[in-house]
C-alpha positions, -999 to 999 in steps of 0.1 A, spaced: 401 -214 471 374 -192 455 360 -183 489 358 -146 493 372 -148 528 405 -157 513 409 -124 494 440 -106 506 458 -138 518 491 -149 503 498 -185 491 527 -201 509 543 -236 511 536 -259 482 512 -234 465 539 -207 465 565 -232 451 541 -245 424 534 -210 412 571 -199 414 584 -228 394 553 -234 372 551 -270 383 526 -292 364 514 -314 393 483 -328 409 473 -302 436 481 -310 471 452 -318 494 462 -290 518 467 -254 507 483 -228 530 480 -191 530 490 -163 554 470 -131 560 477 -97 574 455 -105 605 461 -127 635 432 -150 627 436 -187 619 409 -200 596 402 -233 578 380 -237 547 372 -270 530 358 -275 496 355 -307 475 381 -326 496 406 -297 494 415 -279 526 426 -243 526 442 -231 559 448 -194 565 475 -187 591 482 -155 610 508 -130 597 535 -140 622 538 -175 606 546 -161 571 578 -180 560 608 -164 544 601 -162 507 630 -184 496 633 -219 484 643 -232 518 618 -211 537 588 -222 516 600 -258 516 603 -260 553 569 -244 557 554 -269 532 568 -300 551 557 -285 584 521 -275 575 512 -290 541 526 -325 547 550 -346 525 540 -345 488 565 -366 469 552 -357 435 555 -319 441 589 -324 456 601 -345 427 590 -319 402 605 -291 423 639 -307 427 642 -310 389 637 -272 385 650 -256 417 684 -241 420 708 -267 436 729 -239 450 699 -224 468 689 -258 481 725 -265 493 727 -231 510 695 -239 530 706 -274 540 741 -261 551 725 -233 571 709 -259 595 725 -293 587 710 -310 617 676 -295 615 649 -321 609 633 -304 579 666 -297 562 676 -334 567 643 -346 553 647 -323 523 683 -334 518 673 -371 520 643 -367 497 663 -348 471 688 -377 468 661 -404 470 638 -388 443 664 -375 419 690 -402 423 717 -375 425 741 -369 454 745 -334 469 781 -323 477 776 -325 515 794 -347 539 776 -374 558 763 -364 592 782 -380 621 762 -367 650 725 -361 656 696 -383 666 678 -402 639 645 -387 628 615 -403 610 610 -392 574 572 -393 579 554 -385 612 538 -417 623 509 -399 638 501 -382 605 507 -410 580 506 -448 578 543 -458 578 564 -488 571 591 -503 592 619 -477 593 652 -482 575 681 -462 589 698 -439 564 732 -431 580 741 -403 556 713 -379 568 705 -399 599 669 -403 587 646 -432 592 630 -439 558 595 -452 567 578 -446 534 554 -473 522 575 -478 490 605 -463 473 613 -438 446 597 -459 419 563 -461 437 553 -450 471 517 -444 479 507 -419 506 479 -426 531 471 -399 557 458 -407 591 424 -390 590 397 -390 616 375 -412 594 403 -438 591 409 -437 629 372 -443 635 372 -473 611 402 -488 628 386 -484 662 357 -506 650 380 -535 645 361 -549 615 381 -581 614 373 -589 650 337 -578 644 334 -603 616 348 -632 637 324 -623 665 294 -624 641 304 -657 626 306 -673 660 268 -669 664 259 -692 635 261 -730 630 289 -744 608 265 -758 582 249 -724 577 284 -708 574 293 -733 546 262 -725 526 266 -688 531 302 -688 519 293 -707 488 267 -681 480 291 -652 487 318 -666 464 293 -667 436 279 -632 445 314 -617 445 322 -633 411 290 -621 394 293 -586 409 330 -581 398 321 -590 362 289 -569 363 307 -538 374 324 -539 340 293 -551 321 312 -583 311 292 -614 302 296 -643 325 289 -680 317 291 -710 340 327 -719 330 341 -684 337 321 -682 369 337 -715 382 372 -704 371 368 -671 390 354 -687 421 384 -711 421 407 -681 420 389 -665 449 392 -697 468 430 -696 465 433 -660 476 445 -669 511 470 -695 499 492 -677 475 505 -642 467 490 -630 434 511 -598 433 541 -606 412 545 -603 375 542 -640 366 512 -644 389 494 -613 374 500 -625 339 486 -659 348 456 -643 364 449 -621 334 452 -651 311 427 -671 332 399 -645 336 397 -630 301 386 -643 268 414 -664 254 417 -641 224 427 -612 246 453 -629 268 485 -609 273 519 -626 275 534 -595 291 524 -560 300 505 -542 273 525 -526 244 499 -500 235 485 -470 252 452 -476 269 426 -454 285 391 -454 299 365 -434 279 332 -434 262 319 -425 228 298 -393 228 282 -381 196 308 -401 176 336 -386 196 357 -403 223 354 -387 257 384 -397 278 379 -402 316 413 -418 326 447 -422 310 470 -450 322 508 -448 321 528 -451 289 538 -487 281 575 -477 283 569 -466 320 551 -497 331 580 -520 341 596 -495 364 563 -485 380 551 -521 385 585 -531 399 581 -503 424 546 -516 433 559 -551 439 586 -536 462 560 -515 481 538 -546 484 566 -566 499 576 -538 523 540 -533 535 536 -571 540 568 -574 559 559 -544 581 524 -557 587 508 -525 575 471 -522 584 454 -547 560 429 -524 544 455 -497 539 477 -523 522 449 -537 501 437 -503 490 471 -489 480 480 -520 460 446 -527 444 438 -492 434 474 -486 424 472 -516 401 440 -504 384 456 -470 378 485 -487 362 462 -507 339 491 -530 329 470 -552 306 447 -547 277 418 -564 295 409 -578 329 425 -550 350 393 -542 370 386 -578 379 423 -583 390 421 -551 410 392 -564 430 407 -599 433 439 -583 448 417 -568 476 407 -603 486 442 -617 482 458 -591 505 430 -592 531 430 -630 532 468 -633 534 471 -607 562 446 -627 583 420 -598 582 394 -621 568 388 -654 587 400 -686 570 377 -696 542 356 -664 544 352 -639 516 337 -604 517 317 -596 485 334 -562 482 325 -560 445 288 -564 455 291 -534 479 309 -514 451 281 -523 427 254 -513 452 271 -480 458 286 -473 423 288 -436 431 311 -441 460 332 -465 440 335 -441 411 342 -412 434 371 -432 449 385 -439 415 380 -403 403 399 -389 433 430 -396 413 418 -398 377 400 -364 376 430 -342 387 453 -364 366 436 -358 333 445 -321 327 482 -330 331 483 -356 304 488 -343 269 475 -368 244 463 -372 208 436 -395 195 436 -406 159 404 -414 140 405 -450 151 406 -440 188 443 -449 192 460 -427 218 495 -412 218 509 -395 250 529 -364 241 545 -356 275 563 -374 303 537 -387 328 554 -414 349 558 -391 379 520 -387 381 516 -424 390 545 -428 414 533 -411 446 495 -412 446 477 -400 477 453 -429 483 437 -417 515 403 -414 498 406 -448 483 415 -464 516 385 -447 533 362 -460 505 375 -496 509 370 -494 547 334 -483 540 328 -512 516 342 -538 539 321 -524 568 289 -526 547 297 -562 537 302 -573 573 273 -555 589 248 -559 560 256 -584 533 272 -611 555 246 -608 583 217 -607 558 228 -639 540 235 -657 573 201 -647 588 183 -656 556 198 -691 557 190 -696 594 154 -683 589 151 -705 558 160 -736 578 135 -726 604 108 -723 579 117 -756 562 116 -775 594 82 -759 603 67 -768 570 81 -804 572 63 -808 606 30 -797 590 32 -818 559 58 -844 552 67 -834 516 98 -838 494 125 -812 498 118 -800 463 82 -791 470 90 -775 504 117 -753 487 92 -744 460 64 -735 485 88 -712 504 100 -695 473 65 -689 459 53 -675 492 83 -652 496 78 -639 461 41 -631 469 46 -615 503 39 -646 523 9 -658 504 6 -687 480 -14 -675 450 -45 -695 438 -29 -702 405 4 -715 420 -15 -736 445 -36 -751 417 -5 -759 395 18 -772 423 0 -778 456 -36 -790 448 -29 -819 472 -29 -797 502 -59 -788 523 -69 -752 531 -59 -756 567 -24 -770 557 -18 -741 533 -28 -716 559 -5 -731 586 24 -733 561 19 -697 550 19 -686 586 51 -706 593 68 -688 564 57 -654 577 69 -662 612 104 -673 599 110 -636 590 118 -645 554 90 -621 542 99 -584 546 
């Protein structure tokens, strides 16, 4: 909004209401202004869109006028609306609703006020009027609607007043959905023999486990590796997203000294030590807010599962929502990524027995992963008032629960789609092709010289490591029994198998 072209324009909608009531909220993704001209312009900067509308669209500068404009042009922002309803004049709000009781924006505002505040306005129930959707299904991912007779509104939020993520239908998400990544995966797998699939999946389970721990720089021994692989293998069989299951997961993946019997009782945060001072990057909810927030997440999860919400949308909102809640002292990141597999598997998005090494994709493109996480953590931080003592213990000094209830997770969903696509089109294909080519090379070498499998595997590995050529030293140490002609033929077979890049 620093663009010089915006000079002379007037903030309207949410921006006008935020300024008028001095609301401390995460900025909406869309900002509206009106100008004195008849030109309609759009400016985008760092994921924020500023739209300048012509003069004739300027709303009445009243609570109702700006609210109606906001819902119509800026979208539905539950955090801003919640903060606004706590400060705005109830009389002014009532006057607006009564002036157009059957209007769709007035009914949405009326319903949202009662949903978000838990307070009932002194207005009689509507007895006539068609039902209207709370969210426009062509603009948002929506749940199965629940009819609210009082305002004759179909509540199709992904959650409820305790936790309800928002995911907008962007062009990028529409393009990803059109690719049908789940179907694409099944199509790819059909082109490979079953024995190769079994070996590839064994490798991918190990790769996902190691990558998930490596993202957090956590040491991994053989025992922890096997335990985590076992958890991944059960992802399609049971629902991990309930309080007892999450506690059990946490207890099984962390050092036994740091197991939690319940949600954490202390304030945690993500930071780093810089020049002997702690630099804070993210602050999680206060322990006293966790139970209500997590119960809201469980309800949203059940609602999305029952409504068969698009699997990656469901996985992104729950998995990223979980890591933002950070309900445990340790293990939150690994559980966050495990939940992605759990939801994708249970929804049928991933074929039975198949796992996408999403953590590996995140590790390979750490910048994209960090950007997705920071889409919420960066604008959140200025709104959290905290104090750190000399031992790094944090105390939150203001109310923050609202910040975590209605997170816009559009960017996180786009990122997860990207990671899944990379896994299917790159990692999965690469591993399957490698195994098929390896079998081809092994068969060719066996036909040249009938050697034990151990020596054939060693020959292939040493050749691949040395760009298709067996070094003189390695030959002397391991393959002195082979003739020059045999070595030459075997090297050529390795090259022709496409194992050497």
